[in-house]
Backbone of each chain as nested JSON, in Angstrom:
{
  "chains": [
    {"id": "A", "residues": [
      {"number": 1, "name": "MET", "atoms": {"N": [9.278, 171.351, -0.056], "CA": [8.682, 171.263, 1.272], "C": [7.993, 169.91, 1.431]}},
      {"number": 2, "name": "PRO", "atoms": {"N": [8.266, 169.181, 2.528], "CA": [7.604, 167.876, 2.709], "C": [6.099, 168.05, 2.898]}},
      {"number": 3, "name": "HIS", "atoms": {"N": [5.333, 167.041, 2.477], "CA": [3.87, 167.119, 2.579], "C": [3.354, 166.556, 3.898]}},
      {"number": 4, "name": "GLU", "atoms": {"N": [4.194, 165.749, 4.535], "CA": [3.767, 165.217, 5.832], "C": [4.982, 165.025, 6.727]}},
      {"number": 5, "name": "ILE", "atoms": {"N": [4.719, 164.898, 7.99], "CA": [5.794, 164.771, 8.967], "C": [6.294, 163.325, 8.995]}},
      {"number": 6, "name": "ALA", "atoms": {"N": [7.603, 163.178, 8.997], "CA": [8.202, 161.835, 9.028], "C": [8.36, 161.417, 10.49]}},
      {"number": 7, "name": "TRP", "atoms": {"N": [7.273, 160.865, 11.04], "CA": [7.287, 160.496, 12.451], "C": [8.152, 159.273, 12.706]}},
      {"number": 8, "name": "SER", "atoms": {"N": [8.846, 159.302, 13.823], "CA": [9.509, 158.109, 14.34], "C": [8.699, 157.65, 15.542]}},
      {"number": 9, "name": "ASN", "atoms": {"N": [8.86, 156.389, 15.954], "CA": [8.249, 155.987, 17.224], "C": [9.308, 155.522, 18.217]}},
      {"number": 10, "name": "ASP", "atoms": {"N": [10.571, 155.863, 17.902], "CA": [11.697, 155.438, 18.741], "C": [12.275, 156.665, 19.454]}},
      {"number": 11, "name": "PHE", "atoms": {"N": [11.778, 156.905, 20.645], "CA": [12.172, 158.108, 21.376], "C": [13.664, 158.129, 21.704]}},
      {"number": 12, "name": "ASP", "atoms": {"N": [14.193, 157.017, 22.165], "CA": [15.597, 157.0, 22.596], "C": [16.541, 157.294, 21.441]}},
      {"number": 13, "name": "THR", "atoms": {"N": [16.259, 156.722, 20.273], "CA": [17.089, 156.985, 19.099], "C": [16.956, 158.444, 18.673]}},
      {"number": 14, "name": "ALA", "atoms": {"N": [15.74, 158.96, 18.728], "CA": [15.517, 160.369, 18.375], "C": [16.307, 161.285, 19.294]}},
      {"number": 15, "name": "LEU", "atoms": {"N": [16.283, 160.97, 20.572], "CA": [16.985, 161.809, 21.546], "C": [18.491, 161.787, 21.298]}},
      {"number": 16, "name": "SER", "atoms": {"N": [19.012, 160.613, 21.017], "CA": [20.459, 160.5, 20.828], "C": [20.919, 161.145, 19.528]}},
      {"number": 17, "name": "SER", "atoms": {"N": [20.004, 161.327, 18.584], "CA": [20.39, 161.92, 17.299], "C": [19.957, 163.383, 17.181]}},
      {"number": 18, "name": "ALA", "atoms": {"N": [19.368, 163.931, 18.25], "CA": [18.757, 165.264, 18.152], "C": [19.783, 166.381, 17.964]}},
      {"number": 19, "name": "GLY", "atoms": {"N": [20.924, 166.265, 18.615], "CA": [21.928, 167.332, 18.501], "C": [21.38, 168.655, 18.996]}},
      {"number": 20, "name": "ASP", "atoms": {"N": [21.432, 169.689, 18.144], "CA": [20.944, 171.019, 18.527], "C": [19.419, 171.142, 18.433]}},
      {"number": 21, "name": "LYS", "atoms": {"N": [18.786, 170.157, 17.825], "CA": [17.325, 170.225, 17.682], "C": [16.631, 169.737, 18.948]}},
      {"number": 22, "name": "LEU", "atoms": {"N": [15.365, 170.071, 19.073], "CA": [14.533, 169.527, 20.142], "C": [13.777, 168.316, 19.6]}},
      {"number": 23, "name": "VAL", "atoms": {"N": [13.527, 167.357, 20.475], "CA": [12.63, 166.26, 20.107], "C": [11.204, 166.713, 20.376]}},
      {"number": 24, "name": "LEU", "atoms": {"N": [10.36, 166.566, 19.368], "CA": [8.93, 166.825, 19.559], "C": [8.282, 165.481, 19.839]}},
      {"number": 25, "name": "LEU", "atoms": {"N": [7.854, 165.283, 21.073], "CA": [7.223, 164.027, 21.468], "C": [5.719, 164.234, 21.512]}},
      {"number": 26, "name": "ASP", "atoms": {"N": [5.034, 163.555, 20.607], "CA": [3.59, 163.731, 20.444], "C": [2.863, 162.507, 21.002]}},
      {"number": 27, "name": "PHE", "atoms": {"N": [2.172, 162.709, 22.113], "CA": [1.305, 161.657, 22.653], "C": [-0.056, 161.847, 22.018]}},
      {"number": 28, "name": "ASN", "atoms": {"N": [-0.503, 160.848, 21.273], "CA": [-1.669, 161.04, 20.443], "C": [-2.641, 159.879, 20.568]}},
      {"number": 29, "name": "ALA", "atoms": {"N": [-3.925, 160.191, 20.47], "CA": [-4.947, 159.138, 20.52], "C": [-5.874, 159.202, 19.315]}},
      {"number": 30, "name": "ALA", "atoms": {"N": [-5.515, 160.043, 18.336], "CA": [-6.367, 160.213, 17.158], "C": [-6.4, 158.917, 16.343]}},
      {"number": 31, "name": "PRO", "atoms": {"N": [-7.51, 158.641, 15.644], "CA": [-7.579, 157.445, 14.789], "C": [-6.458, 157.457, 13.758]}},
      {"number": 32, "name": "MET", "atoms": {"N": [-5.858, 156.307, 13.532], "CA": [-4.754, 156.232, 12.565], "C": [-5.217, 155.505, 11.305]}}
    ]},
    {"id": "B", "residues": [
      {"number": 1, "name": "MET", "atoms": {"N": [-3.981, 169.31, 13.577], "CA": [-2.918, 170.31, 13.74], "C": [-1.775, 170.076, 12.757]}},
      {"number": 2, "name": "TYR", "atoms": {"N": [-1.519, 168.781, 12.487], "CA": [-0.357, 168.455, 11.658], "C": [-0.666, 168.407, 10.165]}},
      {"number": 3, "name": "THR", "atoms": {"N": [-1.876, 168.756, 9.766], "CA": [-2.211, 168.729, 8.343], "C": [-1.875, 170.05, 7.657]}},
      {"number": 4, "name": "ASP", "atoms": {"N": [-1.724, 171.112, 8.423], "CA": [-1.398, 172.424, 7.85], "C": [0.046, 172.404, 7.323]}},
      {"number": 5, "name": "PRO", "atoms": {"N": [0.257, 172.788, 6.066], "CA": [1.61, 172.736, 5.492], "C": [2.627, 173.573, 6.273]}},
      {"number": 6, "name": "ARG", "atoms": {"N": [2.171, 174.655, 6.893], "CA": [3.098, 175.473, 7.695], "C": [3.581, 174.711, 8.918]}},
      {"number": 7, "name": "VAL", "atoms": {"N": [2.687, 173.897, 9.486], "CA": [3.072, 173.098, 10.657], "C": [4.054, 172.005, 10.226]}},
      {"number": 8, "name": "VAL", "atoms": {"N": [3.754, 171.352, 9.1], "CA": [4.649, 170.306, 8.583], "C": [6.043, 170.893, 8.364]}},
      {"number": 9, "name": "ASP", "atoms": {"N": [6.097, 172.068, 7.756], "CA": [7.387, 172.701, 7.468], "C": [8.107, 173.077, 8.759]}},
      {"number": 10, "name": "PHE", "atoms": {"N": [7.397, 173.669, 9.698], "CA": [8.03, 174.112, 10.945], "C": [8.565, 172.924, 11.743]}},
      {"number": 11, "name": "VAL", "atoms": {"N": [7.737, 171.886, 11.851], "CA": [8.152, 170.698, 12.608], "C": [9.366, 170.045, 11.943]}},
      {"number": 12, "name": "THR", "atoms": {"N": [9.34, 169.953, 10.633], "CA": [10.434, 169.312, 9.909], "C": [11.746, 170.09, 10.09]}},
      {"number": 13, "name": "ARG", "atoms": {"N": [11.647, 171.416, 10.098], "CA": [12.855, 172.243, 10.201], "C": [13.434, 172.302, 11.624]}},
      {"number": 14, "name": "HIS", "atoms": {"N": [12.564, 172.254, 12.625], "CA": [13.021, 172.549, 13.984], "C": [13.118, 171.357, 14.923]}},
      {"number": 15, "name": "PHE", "atoms": {"N": [12.454, 170.252, 14.593], "CA": [12.356, 169.183, 15.575], "C": [12.687, 167.808, 14.995]}},
      {"number": 16, "name": "VAL", "atoms": {"N": [12.99, 166.889, 15.906], "CA": [13.002, 165.473, 15.562], "C": [11.669, 164.923, 16.065]}},
      {"number": 17, "name": "PRO", "atoms": {"N": [10.744, 164.611, 15.156], "CA": [9.385, 164.27, 15.584], "C": [9.203, 162.788, 15.949]}},
      {"number": 18, "name": "VAL", "atoms": {"N": [8.633, 162.582, 17.129], "CA": [8.341, 161.217, 17.604], "C": [6.874, 161.155, 17.997]}},
      {"number": 19, "name": "ARG", "atoms": {"N": [6.175, 160.18, 17.48], "CA": [4.751, 160.019, 17.825], "C": [4.552, 158.724, 18.59]}},
      {"number": 20, "name": "VAL", "atoms": {"N": [3.891, 158.833, 19.721], "CA": [3.536, 157.657, 20.51], "C": [2.015, 157.625, 20.612]}},
      {"number": 21, "name": "HIS", "atoms": {"N": [1.427, 156.618, 19.98], "CA": [-0.031, 156.503, 19.994], "C": [-0.461, 155.692, 21.216]}},
      {"number": 22, "name": "VAL", "atoms": {"N": [-1.447, 156.215, 21.931], "CA": [-1.819, 155.587, 23.205], "C": [-2.324, 154.162, 23.028]}},
      {"number": 23, "name": "LYS", "atoms": {"N": [-2.923, 153.872, 21.878], "CA": [-3.454, 152.522, 21.672], "C": [-2.491, 151.639, 20.892]}},
      {"number": 24, "name": "HIS", "atoms": {"N": [-1.865, 152.236, 19.884], "CA": [-1.015, 151.422, 19.013], "C": [0.402, 151.255, 19.551]}},
      {"number": 25, "name": "ASN", "atoms": {"N": [0.795, 152.082, 20.497], "CA": [2.12, 151.97, 21.119], "C": [1.946, 151.971, 22.648]}},
      {"number": 26, "name": "ARG", "atoms": {"N": [1.131, 151.051, 23.131], "CA": [0.754, 151.06, 24.556], "C": [1.963, 151.022, 25.487]}},
      {"number": 27, "name": "GLU", "atoms": {"N": [2.906, 150.176, 25.157], "CA": [4.069, 150.012, 26.048], "C": [4.881, 151.305, 26.119]}},
      {"number": 28, "name": "ALA", "atoms": {"N": [5.118, 151.9, 24.945], "CA": [5.884, 153.145, 24.9], "C": [5.126, 154.275, 25.586]}},
      {"number": 29, "name": "PHE", "atoms": {"N": [3.795, 154.287, 25.392], "CA": [3.005, 155.343, 26.025], "C": [3.066, 155.211, 27.55]}},
      {"number": 30, "name": "SER", "atoms": {"N": [2.973, 153.997, 28.028], "CA": [3.033, 153.778, 29.47], "C": [4.38, 154.238, 30.029]}},
      {"number": 31, "name": "LYS", "atoms": {"N": [5.438, 153.833, 29.349], "CA": [6.804, 154.145, 29.817], "C": [7.089, 155.646, 29.736]}},
      {"number": 32, "name": "LEU", "atoms": {"N": [6.846, 156.234, 28.555], "CA": [7.178, 157.653, 28.362], "C": [6.17, 158.572, 29.046]}},
      {"number": 33, "name": "GLY", "atoms": {"N": [4.91, 158.124, 29.09], "CA": [3.893, 158.915, 29.787], "C": [4.233, 159.051, 31.26]}},
      {"number": 34, "name": "ASP", "atoms": {"N": [4.696, 157.955, 31.855], "CA": [5.091, 158.015, 33.267], "C": [6.358, 158.862, 33.443]}},
      {"number": 35, "name": "ARG", "atoms": {"N": [7.292, 158.677, 32.528], "CA": [8.563, 159.403, 32.639], "C": [8.348, 160.918, 32.619]}},
      {"number": 36, "name": "PHE", "atoms": {"N": [7.407, 161.372, 31.762], "CA": [7.197, 162.818, 31.613], "C": [5.879, 163.294, 32.237]}},
      {"number": 37, "name": "ASP", "atoms": {"N": [5.24, 162.424, 33.012], "CA": [3.962, 162.798, 33.639], "C": [2.965, 163.331, 32.609]}},
      {"number": 38, "name": "ALA", "atoms": {"N": [2.838, 162.625, 31.525], "CA": [1.871, 162.997, 30.48], "C": [0.714, 161.997, 30.534]}},
      {"number": 39, "name": "HIS", "atoms": {"N": [-0.441, 162.476, 30.935], "CA": [-1.568, 161.56, 31.15], "C": [-2.82, 161.999, 30.406]}},
      {"number": 40, "name": "TRP", "atoms": {"N": [-2.623, 162.847, 29.385], "CA": [-3.754, 163.311, 28.606], "C": [-3.279, 163.501, 27.169]}},
      {"number": 41, "name": "THR", "atoms": {"N": [-4.158, 163.337, 26.209], "CA": [-3.784, 163.568, 24.814], "C": [-4.758, 164.543, 24.172]}},
      {"number": 42, "name": "PRO", "atoms": {"N": [-4.358, 165.265, 23.116], "CA": [-2.967, 165.298, 22.674], "C": [-2.09, 166.063, 23.666]}},
      {"number": 43, "name": "ALA", "atoms": {"N": [-0.874, 165.577, 23.811], "CA": [0.138, 166.286, 24.591], "C": [1.403, 166.302, 23.752]}},
      {"number": 44, "name": "ILE", "atoms": {"N": [1.949, 167.469, 23.56], "CA": [3.149, 167.644, 22.744], "C": [4.239, 168.208, 23.637]}},
      {"number": 45, "name": "LEU", "atoms": {"N": [5.316, 167.448, 23.784], "CA": [6.411, 167.854, 24.648], "C": [7.619, 168.167, 23.779]}},
      {"number": 46, "name": "LEU", "atoms": {"N": [8.285, 169.264, 24.079], "CA": [9.533, 169.616, 23.395], "C": [10.672, 169.325, 24.364]}},
      {"number": 47, "name": "ILE", "atoms": {"N": [11.555, 168.437, 23.952], "CA": [12.565, 167.885, 24.856], "C": [13.95, 168.086, 24.246]}},
      {"number": 48, "name": "ASP", "atoms": {"N": [14.88, 168.589, 25.051], "CA": [16.22, 168.81, 24.503], "C": [17.025, 167.511, 24.507]}},
      {"number": 49, "name": "SER", "atoms": {"N": [18.201, 167.559, 23.893], "CA": [18.966, 166.328, 23.703], "C": [19.459, 165.733, 25.027]}},
      {"number": 50, "name": "GLY", "atoms": {"N": [19.392, 166.53, 26.097], "CA": [19.737, 166.007, 27.412], "C": [18.567, 165.317, 28.09]}},
      {"number": 51, "name": "GLY", "atoms": {"N": [17.409, 165.304, 27.418], "CA": [16.237, 164.633, 27.964], "C": [15.385, 165.528, 28.852]}},
      {"number": 52, "name": "THR", "atoms": {"N": [15.679, 166.823, 28.879], "CA": [14.911, 167.752, 29.712], "C": [13.772, 168.376, 28.919]}},
      {"number": 53, "name": "GLU", "atoms": {"N": [12.577, 168.301, 29.479], "CA": [11.415, 168.926, 28.833], "C": [11.54, 170.444, 28.921]}},
      {"number": 54, "name": "ARG", "atoms": {"N": [11.346, 171.135, 27.781], "CA": [11.448, 172.594, 27.742], "C": [10.108, 173.289, 27.535]}},
      {"number": 55, "name": "HIS", "atoms": {"N": [9.137, 172.553, 26.976], "CA": [7.841, 173.166, 26.732], "C": [6.811, 172.067, 26.523]}},
      {"number": 56, "name": "ARG", "atoms": {"N": [5.557, 172.379, 26.885], "CA": [4.494, 171.387, 26.748], "C": [3.23, 172.061, 26.236]}},
      {"number": 57, "name": "ILE", "atoms": {"N": [2.568, 171.396, 25.302], "CA": [1.284, 171.859, 24.77], "C": [0.286, 170.742, 25.029]}},
      {"number": 58, "name": "GLU", "atoms": {"N": [-0.773, 171.04, 25.772], "CA": [-1.789, 170.023, 26.05], "C": [-3.116, 170.462, 25.436]}},
      {"number": 59, "name": "GLY", "atoms": {"N": [-3.767, 169.539, 24.739], "CA": [-5.034, 169.84, 24.091], "C": [-4.846, 170.332, 22.676]}},
      {"number": 60, "name": "PHE", "atoms": {"N": [-5.926, 170.224, 21.903], "CA": [-5.905, 170.658, 20.494], "C": [-5.799, 172.175, 20.389]}},
      {"number": 61, "name": "LEU", "atoms": {"N": [-5.066, 172.64, 19.394], "CA": [-5.018, 174.07, 19.071], "C": [-5.124, 174.242, 17.56]}},
      {"number": 62, "name": "PRO", "atoms": {"N": [-5.805, 175.312, 17.086], "CA": [-5.769, 175.648, 15.66], "C": [-4.335, 175.95, 15.222]}},
      {"number": 63, "name": "ALA", "atoms": {"N": [-4.099, 175.919, 13.917], "CA": [-2.733, 175.965, 13.388], "C": [-1.926, 177.168, 13.874]}},
      {"number": 64, "name": "ASP", "atoms": {"N": [-2.495, 178.376, 13.806], "CA": [-1.728, 179.556, 14.216], "C": [-1.327, 179.485, 15.687]}},
      {"number": 65, "name": "ASP", "atoms": {"N": [-2.272, 179.058, 16.514], "CA": [-1.969, 178.948, 17.947], "C": [-0.946, 177.839, 18.2]}},
      {"number": 66, "name": "PHE", "atoms": {"N": [-1.087, 176.751, 17.473], "CA": [-0.136, 175.646, 17.631], "C": [1.265, 176.092, 17.204]}},
      {"number": 67, "name": "LEU", "atoms": {"N": [1.349, 176.771, 16.063], "CA": [2.649, 177.26, 15.584], "C": [3.267, 178.248, 16.578]}},
      {"number": 68, "name": "SER", "atoms": {"N": [2.432, 179.1, 17.144], "CA": [2.953, 180.08, 18.101], "C": [3.508, 179.386, 19.341]}},
      {"number": 69, "name": "GLN", "atoms": {"N": [2.842, 178.311, 19.757], "CA": [3.324, 177.569, 20.922], "C": [4.613, 176.803, 20.615]}},
      {"number": 70, "name": "LEU", "atoms": {"N": [4.69, 176.23, 19.423], "CA": [5.93, 175.552, 19.028], "C": [7.087, 176.556, 18.985]}},
      {"number": 71, "name": "SER", "atoms": {"N": [6.81, 177.751, 18.449], "CA": [7.838, 178.796, 18.363], "C": [8.252, 179.249, 19.749]}},
      {"number": 72, "name": "LEU", "atoms": {"N": [7.276, 179.357, 20.64], "CA": [7.566, 179.725, 22.023], "C": [8.507, 178.687, 22.654]}},
      {"number": 73, "name": "GLY", "atoms": {"N": [8.259, 177.436, 22.354], "CA": [9.101, 176.37, 22.888], "C": [10.538, 176.467, 22.399]}},
      {"number": 74, "name": "VAL", "atoms": {"N": [10.702, 176.791, 21.125], "CA": [12.052, 176.948, 20.567], "C": [12.769, 178.117, 21.259]}},
      {"number": 75, "name": "ALA", "atoms": {"N": [12.031, 179.203, 21.495], "CA": [12.61, 180.366, 22.171], "C": [12.979, 180.028, 23.613]}},
      {"number": 76, "name": "LYS", "atoms": {"N": [12.098, 179.307, 24.295], "CA": [12.365, 178.91, 25.683], "C": [13.625, 178.071, 25.785]}},
      {"number": 77, "name": "ALA", "atoms": {"N": [13.791, 177.173, 24.829], "CA": [14.971, 176.31, 24.842], "C": [16.238, 177.145, 24.702]}},
      {"number": 78, "name": "ALA", "atoms": {"N": [16.202, 178.179, 23.863], "CA": [17.363, 179.072, 23.719], "C": [17.617, 179.819, 25.024]}},
      {"number": 79, "name": "PHE", "atoms": {"N": [16.556, 180.289, 25.661], "CA": [16.703, 180.991, 26.939], "C": [17.317, 180.056, 27.988]}},
      {"number": 80, "name": "ASP", "atoms": {"N": [16.829, 178.827, 28.032], "CA": [17.282, 177.88, 29.051], "C": [18.745, 177.479, 28.86]}},
      {"number": 81, "name": "ARG", "atoms": {"N": [19.227, 177.558, 27.621], "CA": [20.659, 177.256, 27.427], "C": [21.487, 178.543, 27.498]}},
      {"number": 82, "name": "LYS", "atoms": {"N": [20.844, 179.608, 27.977], "CA": [21.481, 180.901, 28.246], "C": [21.991, 181.599, 26.993]}},
      {"number": 83, "name": "ASP", "atoms": {"N": [21.399, 181.248, 25.841], "CA": [21.693, 181.966, 24.596], "C": [20.66, 183.094, 24.495]}},
      {"number": 84, "name": "TYR", "atoms": {"N": [20.908, 184.152, 25.272], "CA": [19.884, 185.185, 25.441], "C": [19.647, 186.018, 24.185]}},
      {"number": 85, "name": "ALA", "atoms": {"N": [20.699, 186.226, 23.393], "CA": [20.524, 186.985, 22.153], "C": [19.595, 186.223, 21.201]}},
      {"number": 86, "name": "ALA", "atoms": {"N": [19.833, 184.919, 21.085], "CA": [18.957, 184.095, 20.231], "C": [17.552, 184.05, 20.806]}},
      {"number": 87, "name": "ALA", "atoms": {"N": [17.448, 183.932, 22.126], "CA": [16.131, 183.869, 22.763], "C": [15.342, 185.145, 22.473]}},
      {"number": 88, "name": "GLU", "atoms": {"N": [16.006, 186.297, 22.59], "CA": [15.307, 187.561, 22.316], "C": [14.776, 187.58, 20.878]}},
      {"number": 89, "name": "ARG", "atoms": {"N": [15.64, 187.167, 19.94], "CA": [15.231, 187.149, 18.524], "C": [14.052, 186.201, 18.316]}},
      {"number": 90, "name": "LEU", "atoms": {"N": [14.11, 185.041, 18.935], "CA": [13.061, 184.034, 18.735], "C": [11.745, 184.437, 19.405]}},
      {"number": 91, "name": "TYR", "atoms": {"N": [11.838, 185.022, 20.589], "CA": [10.606, 185.511, 21.24], "C": [9.988, 186.629, 20.408]}},
      {"number": 92, "name": "ARG", "atoms": {"N": [10.848, 187.494, 19.855], "CA": [10.333, 188.603, 19.044], "C": [9.642, 188.062, 17.782]}},
      {"number": 93, "name": "GLU", "atoms": {"N": [10.157, 186.98, 17.238], "CA": [9.512, 186.356, 16.067], "C": [8.104, 185.877, 16.415]}},
      {"number": 94, "name": "VAL", "atoms": {"N": [7.951, 185.311, 17.612], "CA": [6.608, 184.877, 18.048], "C": [5.678, 186.081, 18.083]}},
      {"number": 95, "name": "LEU", "atoms": {"N": [6.201, 187.145, 18.677], "CA": [5.418, 188.373, 18.822], "C": [5.039, 188.958, 17.459]}},
      {"number": 96, "name": "ASP", "atoms": {"N": [5.982, 188.962, 16.535], "CA": [5.739, 189.551, 15.215], "C": [4.849, 188.669, 14.335]}},
      {"number": 97, "name": "GLN", "atoms": {"N": [5.049, 187.349, 14.422], "CA": [4.354, 186.45, 13.499], "C": [2.972, 186.014, 13.996]}},
      {"number": 98, "name": "TYR", "atoms": {"N": [2.791, 185.999, 15.32], "CA": [1.516, 185.51, 15.866], "C": [0.973, 186.479, 16.91]}},
      {"number": 99, "name": "PRO", "atoms": {"N": [0.786, 187.756, 16.513], "CA": [0.416, 188.787, 17.5], "C": [-0.961, 188.604, 18.116]}},
      {"number": 100, "name": "LYS", "atoms": {"N": [-1.817, 187.786, 17.473], "CA": [-3.181, 187.622, 17.995], "C": [-3.347, 186.35, 18.83]}},
      {"number": 101, "name": "THR", "atoms": {"N": [-2.274, 185.648, 19.069], "CA": [-2.377, 184.401, 19.837], "C": [-2.069, 184.64, 21.317]}},
      {"number": 102, "name": "ASP", "atoms": {"N": [-2.419, 183.651, 22.133], "CA": [-2.13, 183.738, 23.57], "C": [-0.629, 183.723, 23.854]}},
      {"number": 103, "name": "ALA", "atoms": {"N": [0.143, 183.234, 22.892], "CA": [1.594, 183.178, 23.089], "C": [2.231, 184.565, 23.015]}},
      {"number": 104, "name": "ALA", "atoms": {"N": [1.548, 185.51, 22.363], "CA": [2.164, 186.819, 22.103], "C": [2.507, 187.599, 23.376]}},
      {"number": 105, "name": "PRO", "atoms": {"N": [1.575, 187.761, 24.324], "CA": [1.959, 188.494, 25.54], "C": [3.074, 187.812, 26.326]}},
      {"number": 106, "name": "GLU", "atoms": {"N": [3.059, 186.484, 26.322], "CA": [4.138, 185.76, 26.997], "C": [5.472, 186.034, 26.293]}},
      {"number": 107, "name": "ALA", "atoms": {"N": [5.429, 186.044, 24.961], "CA": [6.639, 186.32, 24.189], "C": [7.126, 187.746, 24.43]}},
      {"number": 108, "name": "GLN", "atoms": {"N": [6.184, 188.67, 24.567], "CA": [6.576, 190.063, 24.829], "C": [7.313, 190.18, 26.171]}},
      {"number": 109, "name": "TYR", "atoms": {"N": [6.796, 189.487, 27.164], "CA": [7.424, 189.482, 28.489], "C": [8.857, 188.937, 28.401]}},
      {"number": 110, "name": "TRP", "atoms": {"N": [8.974, 187.779, 27.765], "CA": [10.282, 187.107, 27.739], "C": [11.264, 187.768, 26.775]}},
      {"number": 111, "name": "THR", "atoms": {"N": [10.751, 188.508, 25.783], "CA": [11.643, 189.309, 24.936], "C": [12.408, 190.296, 25.819]}},
      {"number": 112, "name": "GLY", "atoms": {"N": [11.673, 190.942, 26.719], "CA": [12.303, 191.905, 27.621], "C": [13.292, 191.256, 28.576]}},
      {"number": 113, "name": "VAL", "atoms": {"N": [12.89, 190.108, 29.117], "CA": [13.779, 189.4, 30.047], "C": [15.059, 188.959, 29.321]}},
      {"number": 114, "name": "SER", "atoms": {"N": [14.886, 188.449, 28.113], "CA": [16.054, 187.986, 27.344], "C": [17.001, 189.14, 27.049]}},
      {"number": 115, "name": "ARG", "atoms": {"N": [16.426, 190.287, 26.695], "CA": [17.258, 191.462, 26.412], "C": [17.999, 191.906, 27.669]}},
      {"number": 116, "name": "TYR", "atoms": {"N": [17.306, 191.876, 28.785], "CA": [17.94, 192.234, 30.059], "C": [19.083, 191.272, 30.372]}},
      {"number": 117, "name": "ARG", "atoms": {"N": [18.837, 189.986, 30.184], "CA": [19.879, 188.987, 30.452], "C": [21.081, 189.189, 29.524]}},
      {"number": 118, "name": "ALA", "atoms": {"N": [20.8, 189.548, 28.275], "CA": [21.887, 189.705, 27.288], "C": [22.695, 190.966, 27.54]}},
      {"number": 119, "name": "THR", "atoms": {"N": [22.048, 192.016, 28.054], "CA": [22.708, 193.323, 28.145], "C": [22.936, 193.796, 29.578]}},
      {"number": 120, "name": "ASN", "atoms": {"N": [22.232, 193.192, 30.539], "CA": [22.252, 193.638, 31.933], "C": [21.729, 195.077, 32.086]}},
      {"number": 121, "name": "ASP", "atoms": {"N": [20.945, 195.491, 31.121], "CA": [20.371, 196.843, 31.127], "C": [18.924, 196.759, 31.639]}},
      {"number": 122, "name": "ALA", "atoms": {"N": [18.712, 197.273, 32.847], "CA": [17.366, 197.203, 33.445], "C": [16.347, 198.009, 32.65]}},
      {"number": 123, "name": "GLY", "atoms": {"N": [16.846, 198.907, 31.78], "CA": [15.946, 199.669, 30.927], "C": [15.118, 198.765, 30.023]}},
      {"number": 124, "name": "ALA", "atoms": {"N": [15.664, 197.612, 29.697], "CA": [14.935, 196.666, 28.84], "C": [13.656, 196.203, 29.529]}},
      {"number": 125, "name": "LEU", "atoms": {"N": [13.729, 196.014, 30.839], "CA": [12.546, 195.587, 31.581], "C": [11.522, 196.717, 31.657]}},
      {"number": 126, "name": "LYS", "atoms": {"N": [12.041, 197.929, 31.884], "CA": [11.141, 199.072, 31.977], "C": [10.414, 199.299, 30.652]}},
      {"number": 127, "name": "GLU", "atoms": {"N": [11.147, 199.199, 29.554], "CA": [10.537, 199.364, 28.222], "C": [9.469, 198.292, 27.977]}},
      {"number": 128, "name": "THR", "atoms": {"N": [9.772, 197.088, 28.428], "CA": [8.81, 195.991, 28.241], "C": [7.531, 196.263, 29.026]}},
      {"number": 129, "name": "ALA", "atoms": {"N": [7.694, 196.712, 30.249], "CA": [6.516, 197.037, 31.059], "C": [5.681, 198.12, 30.384]}},
      {"number": 130, "name": "LYS", "atoms": {"N": [6.345, 199.109, 29.817], "CA": [5.613, 200.184, 29.128], "C": [4.918, 199.655, 27.875]}},
      {"number": 131, "name": "ALA", "atoms": {"N": [5.558, 198.693, 27.196], "CA": [4.96, 198.134, 25.972], "C": [3.613, 197.489, 26.265]}},
      {"number": 132, "name": "PHE", "atoms": {"N": [3.449, 196.982, 27.486], "CA": [2.158, 196.383, 27.847], "C": [1.061, 197.429, 27.984]}},
      {"number": 133, "name": "ASP", "atoms": {"N": [1.438, 198.698, 28.08], "CA": [0.415, 199.753, 28.074], "C": [-0.222, 199.867, 26.692]}},
      {"number": 134, "name": "ASP", "atoms": {"N": [0.548, 199.515, 25.638], "CA": [0.049, 199.635, 24.268], "C": [-0.737, 198.406, 23.824]}},
      {"number": 135, "name": "ARG", "atoms": {"N": [-0.289, 197.219, 24.263], "CA": [-1.041, 196.011, 23.892], "C": [-0.832, 194.904, 24.929]}},
      {"number": 136, "name": "TYR", "atoms": {"N": [-1.799, 194.049, 25.009], "CA": [-1.832, 192.92, 25.944], "C": [-1.893, 193.384, 27.398]}},
      {"number": 137, "name": "GLY", "atoms": {"N": [-2.442, 194.573, 27.605], "CA": [-2.495, 195.142, 28.953], "C": [-3.35, 194.358, 29.927]}},
      {"number": 138, "name": "GLU", "atoms": {"N": [-4.27, 193.528, 29.401], "CA": [-5.147, 192.753, 30.277], "C": [-4.587, 191.359, 30.568]}},
      {"number": 139, "name": "SER", "atoms": {"N": [-3.429, 191.063, 30.017], "CA": [-2.881, 189.707, 30.168], "C": [-2.204, 189.531, 31.52]}},
      {"number": 140, "name": "THR", "atoms": {"N": [-2.058, 188.28, 31.9], "CA": [-1.305, 187.948, 33.12], "C": [0.124, 188.462, 33.026]}},
      {"number": 141, "name": "TRP", "atoms": {"N": [0.655, 188.448, 31.801], "CA": [2.049, 188.849, 31.607], "C": [2.234, 190.342, 31.838]}},
      {"number": 142, "name": "ALA", "atoms": {"N": [1.19, 191.118, 31.564], "CA": [1.232, 192.558, 31.869], "C": [1.325, 192.765, 33.375]}},
      {"number": 143, "name": "LYS", "atoms": {"N": [0.575, 191.964, 34.118], "CA": [0.629, 192.05, 35.587], "C": [2.036, 191.711, 36.085]}},
      {"number": 144, "name": "LYS", "atoms": {"N": [2.611, 190.671, 35.506], "CA": [3.957, 190.266, 35.934], "C": [4.997, 191.331, 35.628]}},
      {"number": 145, "name": "ALA", "atoms": {"N": [4.813, 192.02, 34.488], "CA": [5.783, 193.051, 34.075], "C": [5.559, 194.373, 34.806]}},
      {"number": 146, "name": "SER", "atoms": {"N": [4.409, 194.52, 35.47], "CA": [4.059, 195.815, 36.063], "C": [5.052, 196.258, 37.137]}},
      {"number": 147, "name": "VAL", "atoms": {"N": [5.735, 195.322, 37.754], "CA": [6.705, 195.7, 38.809], "C": [7.947, 196.364, 38.229]}},
      {"number": 148, "name": "TRP", "atoms": {"N": [8.103, 196.299, 36.93], "CA": [9.319, 196.878, 36.3], "C": [9.169, 198.35, 35.966]}},
      {"number": 149, "name": "LYS", "atoms": {"N": [7.96, 198.903, 36.119], "CA": [7.727, 200.301, 35.727], "C": [8.48, 201.262, 36.639]}}
    ]}
  ]
}
């Protein structure tokens, strides 16, 4: 099981590769 | 929300995760925020491969509530693509796994609708309305189902 989420910041690429999955788009302002 | 191992596992299994930080990705936030009318954070949108938003979560939620909302989104997406058998199963999973969350009465309602869509049996709606007599009777979803009695 992965320990953290492998976030992308490229929405268009994520959408084109999503296939049967949904894209989870997280708008976030938390400190990084 | 994303530190809970159950959330990490669920997100990894079900979604392609994209994070847009309002300060560190200003251009992307401006563009995508306008595209999806997202003007508050945190906002989590579940979007299908056609670019259509299927579910939205706004504001912080504890892990169980967040997981229940993510699961609700997966079920909604199945319903919207008219895979009613899958939608019924997925809504029922929300109901079974997160019975104490706000998502549960909504899932109970849509479980009945999905079953009706899959079978064309109006009895499914009537049974769902009766189920609200046993639990979630004070919810908005109970009111919505009351016409099926």
